[in-house]
Structure formats: C-alpha cells, structure tokens
C-alpha positions as CSV (number, residue, x, y, z in Angstrom):
1,X,84.3,129.6,-179.9
2,X,84.2,125.8,-179.6
3,X,83.5,123.9,-182.8
4,X,80.1,122.1,-183.1
5,X,80.1,118.4,-183.0
6,X,79.4,116.6,-186.3
7,X,77.6,113.8,-184.4
8,X,75.2,113.2,-181.5
9,X,75.7,110.9,-178.6
10,X,73.1,109.1,-176.5
11,X,75.1,110.1,-173.4
12,X,76.6,113.6,-174.0
13,X,78.5,113.3,-170.7
14,X,80.7,110.7,-172.4
15,X,82.6,113.2,-174.5
16,X,85.2,114.9,-172.4
17,X,87.7,117.5,-173.7
18,X,89.9,118.0,-170.6
19,X,92.7,116.0,-169.0
20,X,91.9,113.8,-166.1
21,X,94.0,113.8,-162.9
22,X,93.0,112.5,-159.5
23,X,89.3,112.4,-160.3
24,X,89.1,115.9,-161.7
25,X,88.9,117.3,-165.2
26,X,91.8,119.7,-165.5
27,X,93.6,122.1,-167.9
28,X,97.2,122.4,-168.7
29,X,99.1,124.9,-166.5
30,X,99.9,126.9,-169.6
31,X,96.2,127.1,-170.5
32,X,97.0,126.0,-174.1
33,X,94.9,123.6,-176.0
34,X,95.2,121.8,-179.3
35,X,92.7,120.8,-182.0
36,X,91.3,117.4,-182.7
37,X,90.7,117.0,-186.5
38,X,88.4,114.6,-188.3
39,X,90.6,112.9,-190.9
40,X,87.6,112.3,-193.1
41,X,86.9,116.0,-193.6
42,X,90.1,117.7,-192.3
43,X,87.9,119.8,-190.0
44,X,88.4,120.5,-186.3
45,X,85.6,119.2,-184.1
46,X,87.1,119.2,-180.6
47,X,90.1,120.3,-178.6
48,X,92.1,119.1,-175.5
49,X,94.6,120.6,-173.1
50,X,98.1,120.8,-174.4
51,X,99.9,119.5,-171.4
52,X,103.7,120.0,-171.1
53,X,106.5,118.9,-168.8
54,X,105.3,121.1,-165.9
55,X,102.0,119.1,-165.8
56,X,103.6,115.7,-165.4
57,X,104.5,115.6,-161.7
58,X,101.0,116.2,-160.4
59,X,99.6,113.3,-162.5
60,X,102.4,110.9,-161.4
61,X,102.1,112.0,-157.7
62,X,98.4,111.4,-157.9
63,X,98.8,107.8,-159.3
64,X,101.5,107.1,-156.7
65,X,99.2,108.2,-153.9
66,X,96.4,106.0,-155.3
67,X,98.8,103.1,-155.6
68,X,99.3,102.9,-151.9
69,X,95.7,101.9,-151.5
70,X,95.1,100.1,-154.7
71,X,98.1,97.8,-154.4
72,X,96.5,96.2,-151.3
73,X,93.0,96.0,-152.6
74,X,91.6,92.5,-152.5
75,X,92.0,90.7,-155.9
76,X,88.3,89.9,-155.9
77,X,87.5,93.6,-155.6
78,X,89.9,94.5,-158.5
79,X,88.2,91.9,-160.5
80,X,84.7,93.4,-159.8
81,X,85.9,96.9,-160.7
82,X,87.2,95.6,-164.0
83,X,84.0,93.8,-164.7
84,X,81.9,96.9,-163.9
85,X,84.1,98.9,-166.2
86,X,83.6,96.3,-168.9
87,X,79.8,96.5,-168.4
88,X,79.8,100.3,-168.7
89,X,82.0,100.3,-171.8
90,X,79.6,97.7,-173.4
91,X,76.6,99.9,-172.6
92,X,78.4,102.9,-174.2
93,X,79.6,101.0,-177.2
94,X,77.6,102.9,-179.9
95,X,78.7,106.3,-178.5
96,X,82.3,105.2,-178.2
97,X,82.3,103.9,-181.8
98,X,81.0,107.3,-183.0
99,X,83.8,109.2,-181.3
100,X,86.4,106.6,-182.5
101,X,85.3,107.0,-186.1
102,X,85.7,110.8,-186.1
103,X,89.1,110.5,-184.3
104,X,90.6,107.8,-186.5
105,X,88.6,107.9,-189.7
106,X,87.9,104.2,-189.7
107,X,84.4,103.1,-190.8
108,X,81.8,102.8,-188.2
109,X,81.5,99.1,-188.6
110,X,85.3,98.8,-187.9
111,X,84.9,101.1,-184.9
112,X,82.3,98.8,-183.5
113,X,84.6,95.9,-184.3
114,X,87.4,97.5,-182.3
115,X,85.1,97.9,-179.3
116,X,84.1,94.2,-179.5
117,X,87.8,93.2,-179.7
118,X,88.7,95.7,-176.9
119,X,86.1,94.4,-174.5
120,X,87.8,91.0,-174.6
121,X,90.6,92.6,-172.6
122,X,88.5,93.9,-169.7
123,X,86.7,90.6,-169.6
124,X,89.9,88.6,-169.6
125,X,91.8,90.6,-167.1
126,X,88.8,90.7,-164.7
127,X,89.4,86.9,-164.5
128,X,93.2,87.2,-164.3
129,X,93.1,89.5,-161.3
130,X,92.2,86.5,-159.0
131,X,94.7,84.1,-160.6
132,X,98.0,85.9,-159.6
133,X,99.8,83.2,-157.7
134,X,103.2,82.7,-156.1
135,X,104.8,79.5,-155.0
136,X,106.2,77.6,-152.0
137,X,108.8,74.9,-152.3
138,X,111.4,72.9,-150.5
139,X,115.0,73.9,-151.5
140,X,118.1,71.7,-151.6
141,X,119.4,73.1,-148.3
142,X,118.1,71.1,-145.2
143,X,115.5,72.6,-142.9
144,X,114.5,75.4,-145.2
145,X,111.5,76.6,-147.2
146,X,111.4,79.1,-150.0
147,X,108.4,81.0,-151.2
148,X,107.8,83.5,-154.0
149,X,105.1,86.2,-153.8
150,X,104.0,88.4,-156.7
151,X,103.4,92.1,-156.0
152,X,102.4,95.1,-158.3
153,X,105.4,97.0,-159.6
154,X,104.0,100.5,-159.0
155,X,102.9,103.4,-161.1
156,X,102.8,102.6,-164.8
157,X,102.9,104.9,-167.8
158,X,101.2,104.0,-171.0
159,X,102.1,105.7,-174.3
160,X,99.5,104.6,-176.8
161,X,99.0,105.0,-180.6
162,X,96.2,106.5,-182.6
163,X,95.3,103.5,-184.8
164,X,93.5,101.3,-182.2
165,X,93.3,103.8,-179.2
166,X,90.6,101.9,-177.3
167,X,92.1,98.5,-177.7
168,X,95.6,99.6,-176.8
169,X,94.5,101.3,-173.7
170,X,92.3,98.5,-172.4
171,X,95.0,95.9,-173.2
172,X,97.5,97.9,-171.1
173,X,95.2,99.2,-168.4
174,X,93.4,95.9,-168.0
175,X,96.6,94.1,-167.2
176,X,97.9,96.9,-164.9
177,X,94.7,97.1,-162.9
178,X,94.4,93.3,-162.5
179,X,98.0,93.3,-161.1
180,X,97.3,96.1,-158.7
181,X,99.1,98.9,-160.5
182,X,97.9,102.5,-161.2
183,X,98.4,104.1,-164.6
184,X,98.9,107.4,-166.3
185,X,98.0,107.4,-170.0
186,X,99.3,109.7,-172.6
187,X,97.1,109.1,-175.6
188,X,98.1,110.1,-179.1
189,X,97.4,113.7,-180.1
190,X,95.1,112.4,-182.8
191,X,92.9,110.3,-180.5
192,X,92.6,111.6,-176.9
193,X,88.8,111.7,-176.7
194,X,88.2,108.0,-176.5
195,X,90.8,107.7,-173.8
196,X,89.1,110.4,-171.8
197,X,85.8,108.6,-172.2
198,X,87.3,105.4,-170.8
199,X,88.6,107.4,-167.8
200,X,85.1,108.8,-167.2
201,X,83.7,105.3,-167.3
202,X,86.4,103.9,-165.0
203,X,85.4,106.5,-162.4
204,X,81.8,105.5,-162.8
205,X,82.8,101.9,-162.3
206,X,84.3,102.7,-158.9
207,X,88.1,103.1,-159.6
208,X,89.5,105.5,-157.0
209,X,90.9,108.9,-158.0
210,X,94.4,108.6,-159.3
211,X,94.2,104.9,-160.4
212,X,93.6,106.0,-164.0
213,X,95.0,109.5,-165.0
214,X,95.1,110.9,-168.5
215,X,97.4,113.6,-169.8
216,X,96.6,114.9,-173.3
217,X,99.1,116.8,-175.4
218,X,99.9,118.0,-178.9
219,X,102.2,116.5,-181.4
220,X,104.7,119.3,-180.7
221,X,104.8,118.5,-176.9
222,X,104.6,114.8,-177.2
223,X,108.4,114.1,-177.1
224,X,109.2,116.2,-174.0
225,X,106.1,115.2,-172.1
226,X,106.7,111.5,-172.8
227,X,110.4,111.8,-171.7
228,X,109.4,113.5,-168.5
229,X,106.9,110.7,-167.8
230,X,109.4,108.0,-168.5
231,X,112.1,109.6,-166.3
232,X,109.9,110.4,-163.3
233,X,111.4,108.6,-160.3
234,X,108.0,107.4,-159.1
235,X,107.2,105.6,-162.4
236,X,108.3,102.0,-162.3
237,X,106.9,100.6,-165.5
238,X,106.5,102.0,-169.1
239,X,104.5,100.4,-171.8
240,X,104.7,101.8,-175.3
241,X,103.1,100.9,-178.6
242,X,104.3,102.7,-181.7
243,X,107.2,102.9,-184.2
244,X,110.5,101.2,-183.8
245,X,112.3,104.5,-184.0
246,X,110.4,105.9,-181.0
247,X,110.5,102.6,-179.2
248,X,114.3,102.7,-179.2
249,X,114.1,106.2,-177.6
250,X,111.7,105.0,-174.9
251,X,113.9,102.0,-174.2
252,X,116.9,104.3,-173.8
253,X,115.0,106.5,-171.4
254,X,113.9,103.5,-169.3
255,X,117.4,102.1,-169.3
256,X,118.8,105.2,-167.5
257,X,117.0,104.1,-164.3
258,X,116.6,100.4,-165.2
259,X,112.8,100.7,-165.5
260,X,110.8,97.8,-166.7
261,X,109.3,98.5,-170.1
262,X,107.2,96.7,-172.7
263,X,107.6,97.6,-176.3
264,X,105.1,96.7,-179.1
265,X,106.7,98.3,-182.1
266,X,106.5,98.3,-185.9
267,X,105.9,95.4,-188.2
268,X,106.8,94.6,-191.8
269,X,104.6,91.5,-192.0
270,X,104.8,89.0,-194.8
271,X,101.7,87.1,-196.1
272,X,102.7,83.9,-198.0
273,X,100.3,82.1,-200.3
274,X,101.5,78.7,-201.6
275,X,100.3,76.9,-204.7
276,X,98.3,74.4,-202.6
277,X,96.5,77.1,-200.5
278,X,92.7,77.5,-200.4
279,X,92.8,80.7,-202.5
280,X,89.4,81.9,-201.4
281,X,90.3,81.4,-197.8
282,X,93.6,83.3,-198.3
283,X,91.9,86.1,-200.1
284,X,89.3,86.6,-197.5
285,X,91.9,86.8,-194.8
286,X,94.1,89.1,-196.7
287,X,91.3,91.5,-197.5
288,X,90.4,91.8,-193.8
289,X,94.0,92.1,-192.7
290,X,95.3,94.5,-195.4
291,X,92.5,97.0,-195.9
292,X,91.3,97.2,-192.3
293,X,91.7,100.8,-191.1
294,X,93.2,101.7,-194.5
295,X,96.2,99.5,-193.8
296,X,97.0,101.2,-190.6
297,X,97.7,98.3,-188.3
298,X,101.1,97.0,-187.0
299,X,100.0,93.5,-188.0
300,X,98.8,94.4,-191.4
301,X,100.1,92.3,-194.3
302,X,102.8,94.5,-195.8
303,X,104.4,92.1,-198.3
304,X,102.3,89.6,-200.2
305,X,104.3,86.6,-201.5
306,X,102.5,84.4,-203.9
307,X,103.9,81.2,-205.4
308,X,104.4,81.1,-209.1
309,X,101.7,78.5,-209.8
310,X,98.9,80.7,-208.5
311,X,100.5,84.1,-208.9
312,X,98.4,85.4,-211.8
313,X,95.2,83.9,-210.6
314,X,95.5,85.1,-207.0
315,X,96.6,88.6,-208.2
316,X,93.5,88.9,-210.4
317,X,91.3,87.6,-207.6
318,X,92.7,90.3,-205.3
319,X,92.2,93.1,-207.8
320,X,88.6,92.1,-208.5
321,X,87.7,91.8,-204.8
322,X,89.4,95.1,-203.9
323,X,87.4,96.9,-206.5
324,X,84.3,96.3,-204.4
325,X,85.6,98.5,-201.6
326,X,83.9,101.8,-201.1
327,X,86.2,104.6,-199.9
328,X,84.6,107.5,-198.0
329,X,84.0,109.1,-194.6
330,X,83.9,106.5,-191.9
331,X,80.5,107.7,-190.7
332,X,79.0,107.5,-194.3
333,X,76.6,104.7,-194.9
334,X,78.2,101.9,-197.0
335,X,81.8,103.0,-196.5
336,X,84.1,100.0,-196.2
337,X,87.4,101.9,-196.1
338,X,88.0,105.3,-194.6
339,X,90.8,107.8,-194.8
340,X,94.2,107.4,-193.2
341,X,94.4,109.2,-189.9
342,X,97.3,111.6,-190.6
343,X,98.6,113.3,-193.7
344,X,102.1,112.2,-192.7
345,X,101.0,108.6,-193.6
346,X,99.9,109.7,-197.1
347,X,103.3,111.3,-197.9
348,X,105.1,108.1,-197.1
349,X,102.7,105.9,-199.0
350,X,103.0,108.0,-202.1
351,X,106.8,107.8,-201.9
352,X,106.7,104.0,-201.6
353,X,104.3,103.6,-204.5
354,X,106.3,105.9,-206.7
355,X,109.5,104.1,-205.8
356,X,108.0,100.7,-206.8
357,X,106.8,101.9,-210.2
358,X,110.1,103.6,-210.8
359,X,111.9,100.3,-210.2
360,X,109.6,98.2,-212.5
361,X,106.4,97.4,-210.6
362,X,103.1,97.3,-212.4
363,X,100.3,99.4,-211.0
364,X,97.2,97.2,-211.1
365,X,94.7,99.2,-209.1
366,X,94.6,102.7,-207.7
367,X,96.9,105.6,-208.4
368,X,99.2,105.5,-205.5
369,X,98.3,109.2,-205.0
370,X,96.5,110.9,-202.1
371,X,93.3,112.8,-202.8
372,X,90.7,114.9,-200.9
373,X,87.7,112.6,-200.9
374,X,86.3,111.0,-204.0
375,X,83.7,111.8,-206.6
376,X,83.4,108.4,-208.0
377,X,79.9,106.9,-208.1
378,X,80.6,103.3,-207.3
379,X,83.4,100.8,-206.6
380,X,86.7,101.5,-205.0
381,X,87.0,105.2,-204.2
382,X,83.3,106.0,-204.1
383,X,83.3,108.3,-201.1
384,X,81.3,111.5,-201.2
385,X,83.4,113.5,-198.8
386,X,85.4,116.6,-199.8
387,X,88.6,117.1,-197.8
388,X,90.3,114.6,-195.6
389,X,93.2,112.3,-196.0
390,X,92.3,109.7,-198.6
391,X,94.1,107.2,-200.8
392,X,92.3,104.6,-202.9
393,X,93.5,101.0,-202.3
394,X,96.6,100.6,-204.4
395,X,97.9,97.2,-205.7
396,X,101.3,96.8,-207.3
397,X,102.6,93.6,-209.0
398,X,106.0,92.3,-210.0
399,X,107.7,93.6,-206.9
400,X,111.3,92.9,-205.9
401,X,113.4,93.1,-202.7
402,X,115.1,96.4,-203.6
403,X,111.9,98.4,-203.4
404,X,111.0,100.5,-200.4
405,X,107.8,98.5,-200.0
406,X,109.9,95.5,-199.3
407,X,112.1,97.2,-196.7
408,X,109.8,99.6,-194.8
409,X,106.6,99.3,-192.9
410,X,103.6,100.5,-194.9
411,X,100.9,102.2,-192.8
412,X,98.5,103.0,-195.7
413,X,96.3,101.2,-198.3
414,X,99.1,100.1,-200.5
415,X,100.2,96.5,-201.1
416,X,102.9,95.0,-203.4
417,X,102.8,91.4,-204.7
418,X,106.0,89.3,-205.0
419,X,106.3,86.1,-207.0
420,X,108.3,83.2,-205.5
421,X,109.2,79.7,-206.8
422,X,110.3,77.7,-203.8
423,X,109.4,77.6,-200.1
424,X,113.0,78.4,-199.0
425,X,112.9,81.5,-201.2
426,X,109.7,82.7,-199.6
427,X,111.0,82.1,-196.0
428,X,114.3,83.9,-196.8
429,X,112.5,86.9,-198.2
430,X,109.9,87.0,-195.4
431,X,112.7,87.0,-192.8
432,X,114.8,89.6,-194.6
433,X,113.7,92.5,-192.4
434,X,114.8,94.0,-189.1
435,X,111.3,93.5,-187.8
436,X,109.5,90.5,-186.5
437,X,106.0,91.2,-185.3
438,X,103.7,88.8,-187.3
439,X,103.9,86.5,-190.3
440,X,101.2,84.7,-192.2
441,X,101.3,81.5,-194.3
442,X,98.6,79.7,-196.3
443,X,99.0,76.1,-197.4
444,X,97.2,72.8,-196.9
445,X,100.5,70.9,-196.4
446,X,100.6,70.1,-192.7
447,X,104.3,69.5,-192.7
448,X,104.9,72.9,-194.3
449,X,102.7,74.6,-191.7
450,X,105.0,73.3,-189.0
451,X,108.0,74.5,-190.9
452,X,106.4,77.9,-191.3
453,X,105.7,78.1,-187.5
454,X,109.3,77.2,-186.7
455,X,111.2,79.0,-189.5
456,X,109.4,82.4,-189.8
457,X,111.0,85.0,-187.6
458,X,108.1,86.7,-185.9
459,X,106.5,86.7,-182.5
460,X,103.1,85.7,-183.9
461,X,102.5,83.3,-186.8
462,X,99.1,83.1,-188.6
463,X,98.7,79.6,-190.1
464,X,95.8,79.7,-192.6
465,X,94.5,82.7,-190.8
466,X,95.0,86.4,-190.7
467,X,94.7,88.5,-187.6
468,X,94.8,86.1,-184.6
469,X,95.1,88.8,-181.9
470,X,92.9,88.0,-178.9
471,X,92.9,88.7,-175.2
472,X,93.8,85.1,-174.4
473,X,96.8,85.0,-176.8
474,X,100.2,86.6,-176.0
475,X,100.8,89.6,-178.3
476,X,104.3,90.8,-179.1
477,X,107.2,90.6,-181.5
478,X,110.8,89.8,-181.7
479,X,113.8,91.5,-183.3
480,X,113.2,95.2,-183.7
481,X,109.4,94.8,-183.3
482,X,110.0,95.0,-179.5
483,X,109.9,92.8,-176.4
484,X,107.5,91.8,-173.7
485,X,104.0,90.5,-174.2
486,X,100.6,92.0,-173.9
487,X,97.4,89.9,-173.3
488,X,97.6,86.1,-172.9
489,X,97.6,83.8,-169.8
490,X,99.9,85.0,-167.0
491,X,102.4,86.8,-169.2
492,X,100.6,90.1,-169.6
493,X,99.9,90.6,-166.0
494,X,103.4,89.5,-165.1
495,X,104.6,92.6,-167.0
496,X,103.2,94.6,-164.1
497,X,104.4,92.4,-161.3
498,X,107.6,91.9,-159.3
499,X,108.6,88.6,-157.8
500,X,109.8,88.6,-154.2
501,X,111.6,85.6,-152.8
502,X,111.5,84.7,-149.1
503,X,113.6,82.0,-147.5
504,X,113.4,80.8,-143.9
505,X,114.9,78.2,-141.8
506,X,112.8,75.7,-139.8
507,X,114.1,75.5,-136.2
508,X,114.0,71.9,-135.0
509,X,112.9,68.6,-136.5
510,X,109.4,67.4,-137.3
C-alpha cells in the first residue's frame, strides 16, 4: 500500500513517482522500488523505481535518437522551449517548494529561495541559446580562410546531488538544452521527485520525447548505474556534482573513453574576518552562508578565521545571533533551520565535533550531538517534530589546524572559529587544503581585498559578500574541487559544445 502524502499540491499531477524515458513513465525492469524518506520525520512518503544497469541502454538510446532532431533545432526554438519551461516552473513554484522541503528537509522559505535561484538558470540559458557563435578569420597562409563552428557534443549524462536538486538540474540541463544536447539525469536517491516534476514540466513546455530522460535508483544501485551511464558509448559528456572521492571515480570512468566531463566537487571553504571588517555585515553573510540548509552546501563556510582584535567580539555576536535560530521540520511555521538530509551526515558531524573538543576546542553553543527532533520551547533547537535527522547549530572556539574540522569538509550545522594575528597567516591556513571551491574575505582595506582575490586558492572568491553564485557568474573550483564551469557567459554552454575548424583555399585572385 502506497504511503499517504503529508502535504497537498495545487496540481497533483506534478508529483510523479516513476522514471521517465522517451516521454513515458516507466518502471525498472526488475520491478523493484525504493522508499523516499522525509528527513524531518524519518517517515516514508513516496517511492520510485530502483533502476539498475539493465535499464540504462533504453534511456541512452532514447536520448541519442532525440539528439538527431534536437541538435539541428533552430536556436530561437530552443530558446523558446527553455523560456516556456521557465514559465511553467515559475507557475508551479509553490508546489515544487513543498516537494523539495519534504525531500531535503530544508525550511519552506529556503525551498522557495532555491526555486528563485534556480529559475535564474532557465532564464539565462534561454538567452544564451541564441548567442552561440563561431568565427571566420584570415590565416597566415595566402589565399585561405579559416572558420570555426560550434556544434552540440551529443548525449549528456547528469549525476546530481541531493542538497540543491532543482538548482543543480536546471544549471546543467539549461546549458545542455541551450547548446542543443539531450540529457539523461540520475537524481540522488534522496531527492528524485523534484527531478521527475521538472521532466513533467519540460514535456508540457514542448521538449520532444528523449530530450530529458530521468532514471531513478536507490543508494545501493547508484554506483553501478552511474558507471554504466558514464561508460555507455553513446554518451559524450558527463556532468557531476558531489564529493571529491566520487568525482575522482567519475573522472576515471570518463578517461577510459576520453569523454568530456565537468566536475563540481567538495569544498572546505574558509571565511576570513579582519579587524577592520564591518562586523555586522560579515555576521549577516556568515549566518546565511553557514546555516542555510543546515550547513549542507558545497560553498558553505567551513572554517571561520577571525583576526585577534575582533575575535572575542565577533565570536559572541555569532553565538548570540545563532541562538535565534529555530530548528524544526522544514514545513513547520517559523522553522529557520531544518534537519540534515541523511543520517550519514550526522555521524560525520558528531565525529568532527568530538574530535575538536578532544583536542582543546571550547563548545560555545549546541551539543555537537544528533537528536530526534526537539522539545525546546524557543530559541535554537525549538522544533516540535519527533524523529528525523536533527542537530542543533554547534559553535566551537579556539580551533587549531590539527582538528578534523580544519581538514575535512563539514556538511552539517557545525562551525569552528580560528584566531589569527596576521594576514599572511590567515591566507596560509585558508589555502592549506586539497580543495579550492570558494573562499570569503571581509575587510574595508581595498588593497587587501585585491590581495585576497589573487592569493586565495579557490575558483570563487567572495569579497565582503557570502554566497555569490548566480546564473551569470561562472561556478566551479580548482585543485580537488573539480574542473570545468557551470553557469556564466559562454563558458557553461561551451561545456556542451565541440569546436569544428574548417579551412579552404580561394581559387584565383580578387
């Protein structure tokens, strides 16, 4: 018997619980399904087909067939399809936010915020579709002309995470569809429903069968299914967002057949506050950046470095402000921080917090322990739910570089505060990581801002600002945070294009 839904939608047709291949809602060949669990209650509320390796070929073949027509579709028509999709997603925003909250656990207000952010990608790439241009030029050899044309690379596979499932799909699919590619998406086992809703709306927008296929699968089958998708000979491009560990596996699979891939991987992002910073500004940006989605964003501030002159003051400001957070189920009125999405994240967070305390850190707020909802009446941890994957916001002071929190990505509501004396010290500590996704610096010294931009080792630098991700800005890291860019002018669409050079000789003289 199917579980009853804990929410109501204005458009019930939006909620789909089957995979989507060539315009049809389909089951796995095995007939198996897996459960979708609400992280705010630990209760099952939906299920999806548990696709396996034997289901891959049909989806890829479908997208390859669709590619033969979609690749030659006029850019204006691709732009119109993307804009119609954008309009339908906008109209369904409230329903999509409800589904997103129950899949991820994030508060409803954050779910709406993700929709607003995500819609920037469909809007942006609808415009980019008509701005794909080649070149014609006169080479050094006499009586010759050379031209370069841009063409879609082919069938793309998208492997997307659970923390921002709508944004990650629209950022990838928007660029692919603008370029003229088709796409098969494997959503995370935790969050397949929003992806299926987007596929439903894409069909309503007019995208032909096979342009956007979705294969859902369980955590158990994810590695083998993903490998089969990456290795399929008709797949020409793979885009992955997730951990560095898995990103290396994906890169290795793509390397076997020299497939183009884009990797947006883990982060261990430093947030630096100098003595001359506007502390209120820095605090507001840190609060939004750190506690959003219970700390489960790749660009979250993992390591907070505060200069000695304002260390105690800023630390107290952060503790006082964080106490105002209300932890609870994402759909509960007044909740400002929900649960983490998976219990795996809680186990790692507990280990990191315990390690910090063991090595001398002071626990200023929170327990560093997971709990099943909260019974507090007000303030941080005031959720009413029972069950679910909760941890109150945890703040640790007097951190040092030997602690796990300094070395590992933290995907939970835990933060550690480090004291530094000199700029060179902060930069050295900030760069002392294998990752390089984003870094943040707060100071009113203009010369220092330029030094931070040039000296911090990250693909994205926030200068007196926190999250700066937007459709018009290239998104991506360096070092072990991956390679390739998503969003931004030209670069994102180029990830789905090949350049073809033509040279011809002019017979005779003008």
